[in-house]
N, C-alpha and C positions, 0 to 999 in steps of 0.2 A: 504493500500500500504506500510505502514511502517512495520507492524508486520508479516503478512502472508508470503510474499515473502522474506523479509529481516531477519526474525528470524526463523520461522517454516520451510519454504522451504530451507533456507540456511543451516539448520542443516544437510541436506543431504551432503552438501559440506564438513562439518566438519567430518562426519563419513567416508567419502570415503577413506582417507589415511589409516585409521586403518583397514578397510576391505581389501584394496589392499595389505597391508603388510601381512595379514593373508593368502590371496589367493596366493601371491607370495611365501610365506613359504611352502604352500601346492603344489607349482608348477602348479597352475591352471592359466597359462598365458593367456588362451582364456578369462577367466572371468576378468582378469586384463585389457585386451584390451577393453572388453565390458564396464567395469566401467569407463574407461577413456573417452569413448564416452558419457556415461551418465553424467559424471562430466562436460564435456564441454557443453553439452546441459543445464545442471542445472545452470551453471554459466550464461548462456544466459537468463534463466528464471528469476534468481535473479536480473540480470542487468536490465531487463525490469521493474521489480518492483521498483528498485532503480530510474530508469528514471522517472517513474510515480510519485513516492514519491516526488522527487525533483521538478517535474512539478507542482504538487498540492501545495507544500510548496510555490513556487514562486507565484502561482496564488493567494494564500491566504495571502501572505506577512509574511510567517513564515520562521524562520531560520531552515534549515534542521537538523543540528546536535543537536540543543537544543530541537527541536520537537521530534526527534528520542529518545533522552535521556528521555524526559518526558513520552512519550508513553511506553517505556520500563519499567520505574519505576512504572507507573500506572497500566499497564495491564499484565506485564510478571513477576511479583514478584515471586521468587522461581522457575522460569522455564527457566532461561537463563543459560545454562551449557556449559562449555568449555570441551575440548580444541577447539579452533576456527582455522579453516584452513585459516590463514590470506592471503596467496597468492591468493587462489581462491576467497575469499571475496573481496580482492582488485580488482581483475579482474572484479568482479560483481559490482563495483562502490562504495564499502565502503571506507571511508577515514580512515587514521591511527587513527584519534581521535575517530571515531565511534568504531573501533576495540578495542581501549584502554578502551572505556566505557564498552563494552561487557566484556572485561577481568576483569575490576573493579567490575562489577555486579556479575560475576561468583565467584570471590574471596570473595566478601561480603557475598554471599549466602552459601559459603562453611564453613563459621565460625560457 
């Protein structure tokens, strides 16, 4: 619940603005509309993963932010890449601190 929806699936949220910009430049406004629907749905999917992750952390007596950080560092080494669509991820339940952690990992991996 921490990594698949909140990292892998959320990557689609991060890619959407770049794709929308290219489609808008190509004047493909219908695809821009379609991607906005897909983005809205994807925010919902990631939010469901976030809710379950927080539920499981509470059930197990784990602090979500620290647990997310630990799981990222243990299992996603070298595979967390920005840029991150912060607004969409915030709508999906990410905290500012979690997004800062993702940014820090991305910067560390870029070195």
